[in-house]
C-alpha positions as YAML, in Angstrom:
chain: A
units: angstrom
residues:
- id: 1
  name: UNK
  ca: [-102.94, -18.25, -70.49]
- id: 2
  name: UNK
  ca: [-101.34, -15.55, -68.40]
- id: 3
  name: UNK
  ca: [-98.86, -16.55, -65.69]
- id: 4
  name: UNK
  ca: [-99.26, -15.00, -62.27]
- id: 5
  name: UNK
  ca: [-96.75, -12.32, -61.31]
- id: 6
  name: UNK
  ca: [-93.64, -13.62, -59.48]
- id: 7
  name: UNK
  ca: [-91.25, -11.44, -57.53]
- id: 8
  name: UNK
  ca: [-87.47, -11.68, -58.03]
- id: 9
  name: UNK
  ca: [-87.16, -13.59, -54.74]
- id: 10
  name: UNK
  ca: [-89.88, -15.99, -55.77]
- id: 11
  name: UNK
  ca: [-88.18, -16.61, -59.10]
- id: 12
  name: UNK
  ca: [-84.96, -17.40, -57.31]
- id: 13
  name: UNK
  ca: [-86.78, -20.03, -55.30]
- id: 14
  name: UNK
  ca: [-88.73, -21.42, -58.21]
- id: 15
  name: UNK
  ca: [-85.98, -21.85, -60.81]
- id: 16
  name: UNK
  ca: [-82.90, -23.49, -59.25]
- id: 17
  name: UNK
  ca: [-83.75, -26.89, -60.68]
- id: 18
  name: UNK
  ca: [-82.74, -25.97, -64.21]
- id: 19
  name: UNK
  ca: [-79.22, -24.95, -65.21]
- id: 20
  name: UNK
  ca: [-77.07, -25.89, -62.19]
- id: 21
  name: UNK
  ca: [-78.25, -29.47, -61.76]
- id: 22
  name: UNK
  ca: [-75.47, -31.78, -60.61]
- id: 23
  name: UNK
  ca: [-74.89, -35.00, -62.50]
- id: 24
  name: UNK
  ca: [-73.17, -37.99, -60.88]
- id: 25
  name: UNK
  ca: [-71.51, -40.88, -62.66]
- id: 26
  name: UNK
  ca: [-69.50, -43.84, -61.43]
- id: 27
  name: UNK
  ca: [-65.82, -43.88, -62.38]
- id: 28
  name: UNK
  ca: [-62.92, -46.29, -61.90]
- id: 29
  name: UNK
  ca: [-59.36, -45.06, -62.19]
- id: 30
  name: UNK
  ca: [-56.15, -47.05, -61.67]
- id: 31
  name: UNK
  ca: [-52.62, -45.86, -62.27]
- id: 32
  name: UNK
  ca: [-49.31, -47.68, -62.18]
- id: 33
  name: UNK
  ca: [-46.13, -45.90, -61.13]
- id: 34
  name: UNK
  ca: [-43.14, -47.77, -62.52]
- id: 35
  name: UNK
  ca: [-39.51, -47.01, -61.67]
- id: 36
  name: UNK
  ca: [-36.87, -47.99, -64.21]
- id: 37
  name: UNK
  ca: [-33.96, -50.15, -63.12]
- id: 38
  name: UNK
  ca: [-31.33, -48.49, -65.34]
- id: 39
  name: UNK
  ca: [-32.59, -44.93, -65.86]
- id: 40
  name: UNK
  ca: [-33.58, -42.27, -63.30]
- id: 41
  name: UNK
  ca: [-37.26, -42.07, -64.17]
- id: 42
  name: UNK
  ca: [-40.78, -43.00, -63.08]
- id: 43
  name: UNK
  ca: [-43.33, -43.83, -65.77]
- id: 44
  name: UNK
  ca: [-47.02, -43.33, -64.99]
- id: 45
  name: UNK
  ca: [-49.35, -45.78, -66.77]
- id: 46
  name: UNK
  ca: [-53.13, -45.73, -67.05]
- id: 47
  name: UNK
  ca: [-53.77, -49.32, -65.98]
- id: 48
  name: UNK
  ca: [-57.24, -49.46, -67.54]
- id: 49
  name: UNK
  ca: [-56.39, -47.90, -70.93]
- id: 50
  name: UNK
  ca: [-52.89, -49.37, -71.11]
- id: 51
  name: UNK
  ca: [-51.40, -46.00, -72.07]
- id: 52
  name: UNK
  ca: [-48.51, -43.95, -70.67]
- id: 53
  name: UNK
  ca: [-49.67, -40.75, -69.00]
- id: 54
  name: UNK
  ca: [-46.37, -39.14, -68.09]
- id: 55
  name: UNK
  ca: [-42.72, -39.75, -67.24]
- id: 56
  name: UNK
  ca: [-40.91, -37.99, -64.39]
- id: 57
  name: UNK
  ca: [-37.13, -37.62, -64.38]
- id: 58
  name: UNK
  ca: [-35.34, -38.37, -61.11]
- id: 59
  name: UNK
  ca: [-31.71, -38.24, -60.01]
- id: 60
  name: UNK
  ca: [-31.19, -42.00, -59.92]
- id: 61
  name: UNK
  ca: [-33.23, -45.23, -60.18]
- id: 62
  name: UNK
  ca: [-35.61, -45.37, -57.24]
- id: 63
  name: UNK
  ca: [-37.62, -47.58, -54.96]
- id: 64
  name: UNK
  ca: [-41.27, -46.57, -54.67]
- id: 65
  name: UNK
  ca: [-43.63, -46.20, -51.71]
- id: 66
  name: UNK
  ca: [-47.29, -45.19, -52.01]
- id: 67
  name: UNK
  ca: [-49.30, -43.55, -49.28]
- id: 68
  name: UNK
  ca: [-52.27, -45.28, -47.68]
- id: 69
  name: UNK
  ca: [-54.61, -42.71, -49.21]
- id: 70
  name: UNK
  ca: [-53.08, -43.27, -52.64]
- id: 71
  name: UNK
  ca: [-52.69, -39.54, -53.17]
- id: 72
  name: UNK
  ca: [-48.89, -39.61, -52.98]
- id: 73
  name: UNK
  ca: [-46.09, -41.78, -54.36]
- id: 74
  name: UNK
  ca: [-42.57, -41.38, -53.01]
- id: 75
  name: UNK
  ca: [-39.44, -42.14, -55.04]
- id: 76
  name: UNK
  ca: [-36.62, -43.00, -52.62]
- id: 77
  name: UNK
  ca: [-33.19, -42.43, -54.20]
- id: 78
  name: UNK
  ca: [-30.62, -43.67, -51.70]
- id: 79
  name: UNK
  ca: [-27.29, -42.80, -53.29]
- id: 80
  name: UNK
  ca: [-28.63, -39.47, -54.58]
- id: 81
  name: UNK
  ca: [-29.71, -38.56, -51.04]
- id: 82
  name: UNK
  ca: [-33.25, -37.51, -51.87]
- id: 83
  name: UNK
  ca: [-36.88, -38.60, -51.58]
- id: 84
  name: UNK
  ca: [-39.09, -37.10, -54.30]
- id: 85
  name: UNK
  ca: [-42.86, -36.82, -53.86]
- id: 86
  name: UNK
  ca: [-45.29, -37.33, -56.75]
- id: 87
  name: UNK
  ca: [-49.00, -36.50, -56.57]
- id: 88
  name: UNK
  ca: [-50.83, -39.48, -58.06]
- id: 89
  name: UNK
  ca: [-53.71, -37.32, -59.29]
- id: 90
  name: UNK
  ca: [-56.29, -39.70, -57.81]
- id: 91
  name: UNK
  ca: [-58.09, -38.87, -54.57]
- id: 92
  name: UNK
  ca: [-61.08, -40.43, -52.83]
- id: 93
  name: UNK
  ca: [-63.44, -38.92, -50.27]
- id: 94
  name: UNK
  ca: [-65.71, -41.18, -48.22]
- id: 95
  name: UNK
  ca: [-69.26, -39.91, -47.71]
- id: 96
  name: UNK
  ca: [-70.61, -42.95, -45.89]
- id: 97
  name: UNK
  ca: [-73.23, -44.13, -48.37]
- id: 98
  name: UNK
  ca: [-70.90, -43.45, -51.30]
- id: 99
  name: UNK
  ca: [-67.45, -42.16, -52.12]
- id: 100
  name: UNK
  ca: [-66.39, -39.36, -54.44]
- id: 101
  name: UNK
  ca: [-63.38, -39.75, -56.71]
- id: 102
  name: UNK
  ca: [-61.37, -36.90, -58.20]
- id: 103
  name: UNK
  ca: [-58.95, -37.52, -61.07]
- id: 104
  name: UNK
  ca: [-56.29, -35.06, -62.21]
- id: 105
  name: UNK
  ca: [-52.97, -35.28, -64.01]
- id: 106
  name: UNK
  ca: [-50.10, -36.73, -61.94]
- id: 107
  name: UNK
  ca: [-47.40, -34.22, -61.05]
- id: 108
  name: UNK
  ca: [-44.35, -33.59, -58.91]
- id: 109
  name: UNK
  ca: [-45.52, -31.93, -55.71]
- id: 110
  name: UNK
  ca: [-42.32, -29.93, -55.25]
- id: 111
  name: UNK
  ca: [-41.55, -31.70, -51.96]
- id: 112
  name: UNK
  ca: [-38.15, -33.32, -51.64]
- id: 113
  name: UNK
  ca: [-36.58, -34.68, -48.47]
- id: 114
  name: UNK
  ca: [-32.81, -34.53, -48.55]
- id: 115
  name: UNK
  ca: [-30.05, -36.20, -46.54]
- id: 116
  name: UNK
  ca: [-27.45, -38.96, -46.63]
- id: 117
  name: UNK
  ca: [-28.67, -42.35, -47.82]
- id: 118
  name: UNK
  ca: [-32.45, -42.36, -47.34]
- id: 119
  name: UNK
  ca: [-33.72, -45.94, -47.00]
- id: 120
  name: UNK
  ca: [-36.96, -46.94, -45.31]
- id: 121
  name: UNK
  ca: [-39.96, -44.63, -45.57]
- id: 122
  name: UNK
  ca: [-42.87, -45.57, -43.34]
- id: 123
  name: UNK
  ca: [-46.36, -44.08, -43.02]
- id: 124
  name: UNK
  ca: [-48.58, -44.24, -39.97]
- id: 125
  name: UNK
  ca: [-51.85, -42.30, -39.73]
- id: 126
  name: UNK
  ca: [-50.87, -39.90, -42.50]
- id: 127
  name: UNK
  ca: [-47.42, -39.07, -41.14]
- id: 128
  name: UNK
  ca: [-44.35, -40.19, -43.09]
- id: 129
  name: UNK
  ca: [-41.00, -40.94, -41.48]
- id: 130
  name: UNK
  ca: [-38.04, -41.15, -43.86]
- id: 131
  name: UNK
  ca: [-34.95, -42.67, -42.26]
- id: 132
  name: UNK
  ca: [-31.57, -41.48, -43.51]
- id: 133
  name: UNK
  ca: [-29.05, -44.25, -42.89]
- id: 134
  name: UNK
  ca: [-26.00, -42.07, -43.43]
- id: 135
  name: UNK
  ca: [-27.03, -39.77, -40.58]
- id: 136
  name: UNK
  ca: [-29.11, -41.93, -38.28]
- id: 137
  name: UNK
  ca: [-31.84, -39.29, -38.56]
- id: 138
  name: UNK
  ca: [-35.58, -39.60, -39.22]
- id: 139
  name: UNK
  ca: [-37.33, -36.75, -41.03]
- id: 140
  name: UNK
  ca: [-41.09, -36.62, -40.51]
- id: 141
  name: UNK
  ca: [-43.71, -34.86, -42.61]
- id: 142
  name: UNK
  ca: [-47.49, -35.05, -43.09]
- id: 143
  name: UNK
  ca: [-49.19, -35.92, -46.37]
- id: 144
  name: UNK
  ca: [-50.99, -32.57, -46.30]
- id: 145
  name: UNK
  ca: [-47.63, -30.79, -46.24]
- id: 146
  name: UNK
  ca: [-46.25, -33.03, -48.99]
- id: 147
  name: UNK
  ca: [-49.18, -32.33, -51.32]
- id: 148
  name: UNK
  ca: [-48.80, -28.62, -50.59]
- id: 149
  name: UNK
  ca: [-45.22, -28.73, -51.84]
- id: 150
  name: UNK
  ca: [-43.63, -28.15, -48.43]
- id: 151
  name: UNK
  ca: [-40.28, -29.67, -47.49]
- id: 152
  name: UNK
  ca: [-40.43, -28.55, -43.84]
- id: 153
  name: UNK
  ca: [-39.89, -31.54, -41.59]
- id: 154
  name: UNK
  ca: [-39.41, -32.40, -37.96]
- id: 155
  name: UNK
  ca: [-36.31, -34.41, -37.14]
- id: 156
  name: UNK
  ca: [-35.51, -37.09, -34.59]
- id: 157
  name: UNK
  ca: [-31.95, -38.39, -34.22]
- id: 158
  name: UNK
  ca: [-30.62, -41.75, -33.12]
- id: 159
  name: UNK
  ca: [-27.26, -42.41, -31.50]
- id: 160
  name: UNK
  ca: [-25.42, -43.30, -34.73]
- id: 161
  name: UNK
  ca: [-25.79, -43.84, -38.48]
- id: 162
  name: UNK
  ca: [-27.39, -47.22, -39.19]
- id: 163
  name: UNK
  ca: [-29.59, -49.11, -41.61]
- id: 164
  name: UNK
  ca: [-32.60, -48.14, -39.59]
- id: 165
  name: UNK
  ca: [-36.28, -47.27, -39.49]
- id: 166
  name: UNK
  ca: [-38.62, -44.85, -37.77]
- id: 167
  name: UNK
  ca: [-42.38, -44.74, -37.31]
- id: 168
  name: UNK
  ca: [-44.34, -41.65, -36.26]
- id: 169
  name: UNK
  ca: [-46.83, -43.23, -33.87]
- id: 170
  name: UNK
  ca: [-49.28, -40.62, -32.62]
- id: 171
  name: UNK
  ca: [-47.50, -38.33, -30.15]
- id: 172
  name: UNK
  ca: [-44.44, -40.62, -30.14]
- id: 173
  name: UNK
  ca: [-41.78, -41.82, -32.54]
- id: 174
  name: UNK
  ca: [-40.48, -45.37, -32.63]
- id: 175
  name: UNK
  ca: [-36.79, -45.45, -33.59]
- id: 176
  name: UNK
  ca: [-34.45, -48.31, -34.35]
- id: 177
  name: UNK
  ca: [-31.62, -48.63, -31.84]
- id: 178
  name: UNK
  ca: [-28.16, -48.94, -33.44]
- id: 179
  name: UNK
  ca: [-25.73, -51.71, -32.55]
- id: 180
  name: UNK
  ca: [-23.24, -49.90, -30.32]
- id: 181
  name: UNK
  ca: [-20.52, -52.52, -30.80]
- id: 182
  name: UNK
  ca: [-20.95, -52.90, -34.56]
- id: 183
  name: UNK
  ca: [-22.40, -49.72, -36.06]
- id: 184
  name: UNK
  ca: [-22.50, -51.30, -39.53]
- id: 185
  name: UNK
  ca: [-24.63, -54.20, -38.26]
- id: 186
  name: UNK
  ca: [-28.41, -54.22, -38.17]
- id: 187
  name: UNK
  ca: [-30.17, -52.41, -35.28]
- id: 188
  name: UNK
  ca: [-30.79, -54.20, -31.99]
- id: 189
  name: UNK
  ca: [-34.06, -52.76, -30.75]
- id: 190
  name: UNK
  ca: [-36.76, -50.09, -30.75]
- id: 191
  name: UNK
  ca: [-36.54, -46.91, -28.70]
- id: 192
  name: UNK
  ca: [-39.70, -44.88, -28.02]
- id: 193
  name: UNK
  ca: [-39.37, -41.10, -27.74]
- id: 194
  name: UNK
  ca: [-41.92, -38.35, -27.15]
- id: 195
  name: UNK
  ca: [-42.45, -35.16, -29.15]
- id: 196
  name: UNK
  ca: [-39.39, -33.58, -27.50]
- id: 197
  name: UNK
  ca: [-37.17, -36.55, -28.26]
- id: 198
  name: UNK
  ca: [-37.14, -37.78, -24.65]
- id: 199
  name: UNK
  ca: [-37.03, -41.56, -24.25]
- id: 200
  name: UNK
  ca: [-40.14, -43.23, -22.88]
- id: 201
  name: UNK
  ca: [-39.65, -46.60, -21.18]
- id: 202
  name: UNK
  ca: [-36.92, -49.10, -21.95]
- id: 203
  name: UNK
  ca: [-35.50, -50.04, -25.33]
- id: 204
  name: UNK
  ca: [-37.41, -53.07, -26.65]
- id: 205
  name: UNK
  ca: [-34.87, -55.70, -27.71]
- id: 206
  name: UNK
  ca: [-35.05, -56.70, -31.37]
- id: 207
  name: UNK
  ca: [-31.77, -58.22, -32.61]
- id: 208
  name: UNK
  ca: [-31.10, -57.89, -36.35]
- id: 209
  name: UNK
  ca: [-34.09, -55.60, -36.78]
- id: 210
  name: UNK
  ca: [-35.12, -55.40, -40.42]
- id: 211
  name: UNK
  ca: [-38.66, -55.17, -41.76]
- id: 212
  name: UNK
  ca: [-41.86, -53.57, -40.49]
- id: 213
  name: UNK
  ca: [-45.51, -53.45, -41.49]
- id: 214
  name: UNK
  ca: [-48.98, -52.46, -40.29]
- id: 215
  name: UNK
  ca: [-52.26, -54.35, -40.51]
- id: 216
  name: UNK
  ca: [-55.37, -52.99, -38.87]
- id: 217
  name: UNK
  ca: [-54.40, -51.59, -35.48]
- id: 218
  name: UNK
  ca: [-51.18, -53.61, -35.25]
- id: 219
  name: UNK
  ca: [-47.65, -52.47, -36.12]
- id: 220
  name: UNK
  ca: [-44.87, -55.06, -36.15]
- id: 221
  name: UNK
  ca: [-41.09, -55.12, -36.51]
- id: 222
  name: UNK
  ca: [-39.14, -58.20, -37.62]
- id: 223
  name: UNK
  ca: [-36.32, -59.44, -35.41]
- id: 224
  name: UNK
  ca: [-34.01, -62.45, -35.47]
- id: 225
  name: UNK
  ca: [-35.99, -63.85, -32.54]
- id: 226
  name: UNK
  ca: [-39.53, -63.12, -33.75]
- id: 227
  name: UNK
  ca: [-41.63, -59.96, -33.94]
- id: 228
  name: UNK
  ca: [-42.15, -56.87, -31.87]
- id: 229
  name: UNK
  ca: [-45.91, -56.16, -31.82]
- id: 230
  name: UNK
  ca: [-46.91, -52.54, -31.16]
- id: 231
  name: UNK
  ca: [-50.36, -51.37, -30.02]
- id: 232
  name: UNK
  ca: [-51.67, -48.17, -28.44]
- id: 233
  name: UNK
  ca: [-51.07, -48.29, -24.72]
- id: 234
  name: UNK
  ca: [-51.99, -46.05, -21.80]
- id: 235
  name: UNK
  ca: [-50.21, -42.82, -22.74]
- id: 236
  name: UNK
  ca: [-47.48, -44.48, -24.80]
- id: 237
  name: UNK
  ca: [-47.12, -47.31, -27.33]
- id: 238
  name: UNK
  ca: [-47.22, -50.80, -25.85]
- id: 239
  name: UNK
  ca: [-44.63, -53.22, -27.24]
- id: 240
  name: UNK
  ca: [-44.58, -57.00, -26.73]
- id: 241
  name: UNK
  ca: [-42.33, -59.69, -28.15]
- id: 242
  name: UNK
  ca: [-43.82, -62.55, -30.17]
- id: 243
  name: UNK
  ca: [-41.15, -65.26, -30.40]
- id: 244
  name: UNK
  ca: [-40.85, -67.59, -33.34]
- id: 245
  name: UNK
  ca: [-42.49, -70.94, -32.69]
- id: 246
  name: UNK
  ca: [-40.20, -73.76, -31.61]
- id: 247
  name: UNK
  ca: [-41.35, -75.89, -34.54]
- id: 248
  name: UNK
  ca: [-40.14, -73.47, -37.20]
- id: 249
  name: UNK
  ca: [-36.94, -74.31, -39.07]
- id: 250
  name: UNK
  ca: [-33.94, -72.03, -38.66]
- id: 251
  name: UNK
  ca: [-34.56, -68.69, -40.33]
- id: 252
  name: UNK
  ca: [-36.21, -65.30, -39.92]
- id: 253
  name: UNK
  ca: [-38.38, -62.79, -41.73]
- id: 254
  name: UNK
  ca: [-36.66, -59.65, -43.00]
- id: 255
  name: UNK
  ca: [-39.46, -58.23, -45.17]
- id: 256
  name: UNK
  ca: [-43.05, -57.92, -43.94]
- id: 257
  name: UNK
  ca: [-46.31, -56.87, -45.58]
- id: 258
  name: UNK
  ca: [-49.54, -56.17, -43.73]
- id: 259
  name: UNK
  ca: [-52.86, -57.66, -44.84]
- id: 260
  name: UNK
  ca: [-55.71, -55.40, -45.90]
- id: 261
  name: UNK
  ca: [-59.26, -56.41, -45.02]
- id: 262
  name: UNK
  ca: [-57.87, -59.35, -43.04]
- id: 263
  name: UNK
  ca: [-55.46, -58.78, -40.18]
- id: 264
  name: UNK
  ca: [-52.32, -60.79, -40.85]
- id: 265
  name: UNK
  ca: [-48.72, -60.34, -41.94]
- id: 266
  name: UNK
  ca: [-46.86, -61.96, -44.82]
- id: 267
  name: UNK
  ca: [-43.10, -62.30, -44.68]
- id: 268
  name: UNK
  ca: [-40.18, -64.02, -46.32]
- id: 269
  name: UNK
  ca: [-38.64, -66.95, -44.46]
- id: 270
  name: UNK
  ca: [-35.60, -68.38, -46.19]
- id: 271
  name: UNK
  ca: [-35.18, -68.35, -49.97]
- id: 272
  name: UNK
  ca: [-38.03, -70.72, -50.87]
- id: 273
  name: UNK
  ca: [-40.70, -70.11, -48.22]
- id: 274
  name: UNK
  ca: [-43.04, -67.41, -47.00]
- id: 275
  name: UNK
  ca: [-44.62, -67.16, -43.58]
- id: 276
  name: UNK
  ca: [-48.15, -66.11, -42.65]
- id: 277
  name: UNK
  ca: [-48.32, -64.48, -39.22]
- id: 278
  name: UNK
  ca: [-51.30, -63.80, -36.97]
- id: 279
  name: UNK
  ca: [-49.99, -62.02, -33.84]
- id: 280
  name: UNK
  ca: [-53.41, -62.37, -32.16]
- id: 281
  name: UNK
  ca: [-53.56, -66.17, -32.42]
- id: 282
  name: UNK
  ca: [-53.38, -68.20, -29.22]
- id: 283
  name: UNK
  ca: [-51.43, -70.86, -31.08]
- id: 284
  name: UNK
  ca: [-50.09, -71.41, -34.59]
- id: 285
  name: UNK
  ca: [-49.26, -67.74, -35.00]
- id: 286
  name: UNK
  ca: [-46.74, -68.70, -37.72]
- id: 287
  name: UNK
  ca: [-47.64, -70.78, -40.77]
- id: 288
  name: UNK
  ca: [-44.97, -71.61, -43.33]
- id: 289
  name: UNK
  ca: [-45.82, -72.01, -47.02]
- id: 290
  name: UNK
  ca: [-43.32, -73.88, -49.20]
- id: 291
  name: UNK
  ca: [-42.66, -72.51, -52.68]
- id: 292
  name: UNK
  ca: [-41.64, -74.58, -55.73]
- id: 293
  name: UNK
  ca: [-38.61, -72.36, -56.39]
- id: 294
  name: UNK
  ca: [-36.78, -69.47, -54.79]
- id: 295
  name: UNK
  ca: [-38.90, -66.39, -54.14]
- id: 296
  name: UNK
  ca: [-38.40, -63.19, -56.16]
- id: 297
  name: UNK
  ca: [-41.15, -60.90, -54.85]
- id: 298
  name: UNK
  ca: [-44.50, -60.97, -53.07]
- id: 299
  name: UNK
  ca: [-47.50, -58.68, -52.57]
- id: 300
  name: UNK
  ca: [-50.85, -58.67, -50.77]
- id: 301
  name: UNK
  ca: [-54.22, -58.03, -52.44]
- id: 302
  name: UNK
  ca: [-56.13, -55.12, -50.87]
- id: 303
  name: UNK
  ca: [-59.13, -55.67, -53.16]
- id: 304
  name: UNK
  ca: [-59.49, -59.41, -52.50]
- id: 305
  name: UNK
  ca: [-58.20, -59.75, -48.91]
- id: 306
  name: UNK
  ca: [-58.10, -63.55, -48.98]
- id: 307
  name: UNK
  ca: [-55.26, -63.60, -51.50]
- id: 308
  name: UNK
  ca: [-51.62, -62.62, -51.82]
- id: 309
  name: UNK
  ca: [-49.18, -63.25, -54.66]
- id: 310
  name: UNK
  ca: [-45.66, -64.63, -54.91]
- id: 311
  name: UNK
  ca: [-43.39, -64.59, -57.96]
- id: 312
  name: UNK
  ca: [-40.70, -67.26, -58.14]
- id: 313
  name: UNK
  ca: [-37.49, -67.42, -60.16]
- id: 314
  name: UNK
  ca: [-38.93, -69.94, -62.65]
- id: 315
  name: UNK
  ca: [-41.13, -67.16, -64.06]
- id: 316
  name: UNK
  ca: [-44.33, -68.24, -62.29]
- id: 317
  name: UNK
  ca: [-46.83, -66.10, -60.44]
- id: 318
  name: UNK
  ca: [-48.55, -67.91, -57.56]
- id: 319
  name: UNK
  ca: [-51.87, -67.01, -55.96]
- id: 320
  name: UNK
  ca: [-51.60, -67.60, -52.21]
- id: 321
  name: UNK
  ca: [-54.77, -68.32, -50.21]
- id: 322
  name: UNK
  ca: [-53.87, -66.74, -46.88]
- id: 323
  name: UNK
  ca: [-56.83, -68.31, -45.07]
- id: 324
  name: UNK
  ca: [-56.06, -71.86, -46.16]
- id: 325
  name: UNK
  ca: [-52.30, -71.24, -46.01]
- id: 326
  name: UNK
  ca: [-51.55, -72.77, -49.41]
- id: 327
  name: UNK
  ca: [-50.92, -71.93, -53.05]
- id: 328
  name: UNK
  ca: [-54.29, -71.92, -54.85]
- id: 329
  name: UNK
  ca: [-53.16, -71.23, -58.45]
- id: 330
  name: UNK
  ca: [-49.98, -70.79, -60.46]
- id: 331
  name: UNK
  ca: [-49.36, -69.18, -63.84]
- id: 332
  name: UNK
  ca: [-46.25, -69.08, -66.02]
- id: 333
  name: UNK
  ca: [-45.60, -65.47, -67.03]
- id: 334
  name: UNK
  ca: [-41.97, -64.83, -67.92]
- id: 335
  name: UNK
  ca: [-38.68, -66.46, -68.71]
- id: 336
  name: UNK
  ca: [-36.69, -67.50, -65.61]
- id: 337
  name: UNK
  ca: [-35.19, -64.76, -63.43]
- id: 338
  name: UNK
  ca: [-32.47, -66.40, -61.34]
- id: 339
  name: UNK
  ca: [-31.93, -65.17, -57.81]
- id: 340
  name: UNK
  ca: [-28.19, -65.69, -58.23]
- id: 341
  name: UNK
  ca: [-26.28, -62.47, -58.74]
- id: 342
  name: UNK
  ca: [-26.68, -59.03, -57.16]
- id: 343
  name: UNK
  ca: [-29.68, -58.54, -54.87]
- id: 344
  name: UNK
  ca: [-30.75, -55.49, -56.85]
- id: 345
  name: UNK
  ca: [-30.50, -56.97, -60.34]
- id: 346
  name: UNK
  ca: [-33.61, -56.24, -62.45]
- id: 347
  name: UNK
  ca: [-36.24, -58.82, -61.56]
- id: 348
  name: UNK
  ca: [-40.07, -58.81, -61.63]
- id: 349
  name: UNK
  ca: [-42.13, -56.95, -59.07]
- id: 350
  name: UNK
  ca: [-45.88, -57.27, -58.32]
- id: 351
  name: UNK
  ca: [-48.71, -54.78, -57.81]
- id: 352
  name: UNK
  ca: [-52.49, -55.12, -57.71]
- id: 353
  name: UNK
  ca: [-54.59, -52.65, -59.73]
- id: 354
  name: UNK
  ca: [-58.31, -53.24, -59.43]
- id: 355
  name: UNK
  ca: [-59.24, -56.45, -61.24]
- id: 356
  name: UNK
  ca: [-55.67, -57.12, -62.37]
- id: 357
  name: UNK
  ca: [-52.46, -58.38, -60.86]
- id: 358
  name: UNK
  ca: [-49.58, -56.61, -62.60]
- id: 359
  name: UNK
  ca: [-46.06, -58.02, -62.88]
- id: 360
  name: UNK
  ca: [-43.09, -56.09, -64.27]
- id: 361
  name: UNK
  ca: [-40.80, -57.82, -66.77]
- id: 362
  name: UNK
  ca: [-37.72, -55.58, -66.84]
- id: 363
  name: UNK
  ca: [-35.69, -57.58, -69.36]
- id: 364
  name: UNK
  ca: [-38.57, -57.54, -71.87]
- id: 365
  name: UNK
  ca: [-39.74, -53.96, -71.23]
- id: 366
  name: UNK
  ca: [-43.33, -54.82, -70.43]
- id: 367
  name: UNK
  ca: [-45.96, -55.26, -67.76]
- id: 368
  name: UNK
  ca: [-47.94, -58.51, -67.61]
- id: 369
  name: UNK
  ca: [-51.61, -58.26, -66.66]
- id: 370
  name: UNK
  ca: [-53.32, -61.18, -64.94]
- id: 371
  name: UNK
  ca: [-57.08, -61.35, -64.37]
- id: 372
  name: UNK
  ca: [-57.42, -61.65, -60.59]
- id: 373
  name: UNK
  ca: [-60.69, -63.60, -60.79]
- id: 374
  name: UNK
  ca: [-59.78, -66.23, -63.39]
- id: 375
  name: UNK
  ca: [-56.02, -66.06, -62.78]
- id: 376
  name: UNK
  ca: [-55.43, -66.08, -66.54]
- id: 377
  name: UNK
  ca: [-53.36, -63.79, -68.73]
- id: 378
  name: UNK
  ca: [-55.19, -60.55, -69.51]
- id: 379
  name: UNK
  ca: [-52.73, -58.66, -71.71]
- id: 380
  name: UNK
  ca: [-49.47, -56.72, -71.70]
- id: 381
  name: UNK
  ca: [-48.42, -53.07, -71.56]
- id: 382
  name: UNK
  ca: [-45.16, -51.98, -73.15]
- id: 383
  name: UNK
  ca: [-43.05, -49.64, -71.01]
- id: 384
  name: UNK
  ca: [-39.78, -48.27, -72.45]
- id: 385
  name: UNK
  ca: [-36.60, -49.20, -70.62]
- id: 386
  name: UNK
  ca: [-36.41, -51.72, -67.80]
- id: 387
  name: UNK
  ca: [-39.64, -51.41, -65.79]
- id: 388
  name: UNK
  ca: [-38.77, -52.60, -62.30]
- id: 389
  name: UNK
  ca: [-40.28, -51.32, -59.04]
- id: 390
  name: UNK
  ca: [-44.02, -50.71, -59.21]
- id: 391
  name: UNK
  ca: [-46.88, -49.43, -57.08]
- id: 392
  name: UNK
  ca: [-50.54, -49.01, -58.01]
- id: 393
  name: UNK
  ca: [-52.99, -46.29, -57.05]
- id: 394
  name: UNK
  ca: [-56.70, -46.26, -57.76]
- id: 395
  name: UNK
  ca: [-60.29, -46.85, -56.75]
- id: 396
  name: UNK
  ca: [-63.85, -46.56, -57.91]
- id: 397
  name: UNK
  ca: [-66.14, -43.74, -56.88]
- id: 398
  name: UNK
  ca: [-68.67, -41.17, -57.95]
- id: 399
  name: UNK
  ca: [-67.67, -38.15, -59.95]
- id: 400
  name: UNK
  ca: [-69.89, -35.08, -59.93]
- id: 401
  name: UNK
  ca: [-70.37, -32.80, -62.90]
- id: 402
  name: UNK
  ca: [-72.62, -29.81, -63.55]
- id: 403
  name: UNK
  ca: [-74.55, -29.10, -66.68]
...
């Protein structure tokens, strides 16, 4: 049978279904970035395969901060005076009815922020503010610039060097206010400045300021007297004080984490308690949870919003039901890690990677995996050295390929 004649244009319209068809497949990828306690390095682990992907050499042992997008991990090296940016190699793009995932090799981006004694690094809406204690200066950069390898920053200065914090909040920057009488003491408040560094409004009092976190549309700072709660106001951030409840025992939170999926905050409160905080509650904004032993570390679960996790010095990992305000499950994982000694001695840290809760065991050179659903042991991953600080990056999405 003879085929009818087709013009070149008609062929172009008739044949595109064949060689360039796009194939889509679902993919999950989770990576663990682990900083060593003794050596200046970050080890990247494939959390699903249990294999080491790469190791990056730093200038000194680091604390780690991941971006909200998961595309960037920052290694903060205080005494070395530098913050090093690492591209996680995992990115996610939301398309409404589905999300696309792209997976590449992790790499150093080439971005480094330098200065005297970098400490807190805080992200808000894709802008990162690194505070340099030795200068009292915040250096601000976008994630787009970081991933492009740029080290160009904008700077905002405070009145004096301090153990401080800064948050880039839209067109404003929130800056910790140093203690004028005791410069070595913790800050005493939050100053709001505009893009030109001009103060907006009064300094919001916050004695012994230490600790901040975001959850949903709320940003909070921890004070000796309670929390400062920040929301978007009319033209400038609105700040209100949430005092500690009269019924709470003496103490304060100095480390805060923000809930994901549920709006709440989790903080330390004394050596053997944690506090659940709902700044929107009409009453009972603070709920204390007693722990069986002194607390070592805690983390929230972004995959299962109802739960958070606390590791105590007896080697147990506890699953905390943040809705009920109680410990739901406990699991013995390691030998005891006493909280006596130096605050920065190598002790376990927690991260959540997909279906697993991961706990570092620096003295044994391993990561413990716990099944988040059954709360049972799910394996171990050996990591050379003393694996200490840890963050996880990952997600599930659709990957597109062409034939």
